[in-house]
C-alpha positions as CSV (number, residue, x, y, z in Angstrom):
1,M,-22.1,6.2,-16.5
2,N,-20.5,4.2,-19.3
3,G,-22.4,1.6,-21.1
4,S,-20.8,-1.7,-22.2
5,T,-21.2,-4.3,-24.9
6,G,-19.4,-7.5,-25.0
7,I,-19.2,-11.3,-24.5
8,S,-17.9,-13.0,-21.4
9,A,-18.1,-16.6,-20.4
10,G,-20.6,-17.3,-23.2
11,Y,-23.0,-14.5,-22.1
12,A,-23.7,-11.5,-24.3
13,T,-24.1,-8.2,-22.5
14,D,-25.5,-4.9,-23.6
15,I,-25.6,-2.6,-20.6
16,P,-27.0,0.8,-21.5
17,P,-25.3,4.0,-20.2
18,H,-27.0,6.1,-17.5
19,N,-26.7,9.7,-16.7
20,L,-24.6,10.2,-13.6
21,A,-26.9,12.9,-12.3
22,E,-29.9,10.5,-12.5
23,V,-28.0,7.8,-10.6
24,I,-26.9,10.2,-7.9
25,Q,-30.4,11.5,-7.5
26,A,-31.8,8.0,-7.2
27,T,-29.0,7.1,-4.7
28,L,-30.0,10.2,-2.5
29,K,-33.6,9.1,-2.6
30,Y,-32.6,5.6,-1.5
31,I,-30.5,7.1,1.4
32,D,-33.5,9.2,2.5
33,N,-35.9,6.2,2.2
34,P,-34.3,2.7,2.2
35,D,-37.7,1.1,1.7
36,I,-38.1,2.8,-1.7
37,T,-39.2,0.3,-4.4
38,V,-37.4,-0.3,-7.7
39,N,-40.4,1.2,-9.6
40,Q,-40.1,4.4,-7.5
41,L,-36.3,4.6,-8.2
42,M,-36.9,4.1,-11.9
43,K,-38.7,7.5,-11.9
44,Y,-35.2,9.0,-11.4
45,I,-33.2,6.7,-13.7
46,K,-34.5,6.9,-17.2
47,V,-34.2,3.7,-19.3
């Protein structure tokens, strides 16, 4: 997914890009287990 850098309404942003395959894999894990924690999801989406 595309990252972004910019300024809007006085707030600076620096959103890192993510691999689409990682995001899809984490989404599928969330669908299988809606009670999954953020820490567990972060195993699939690398920072």
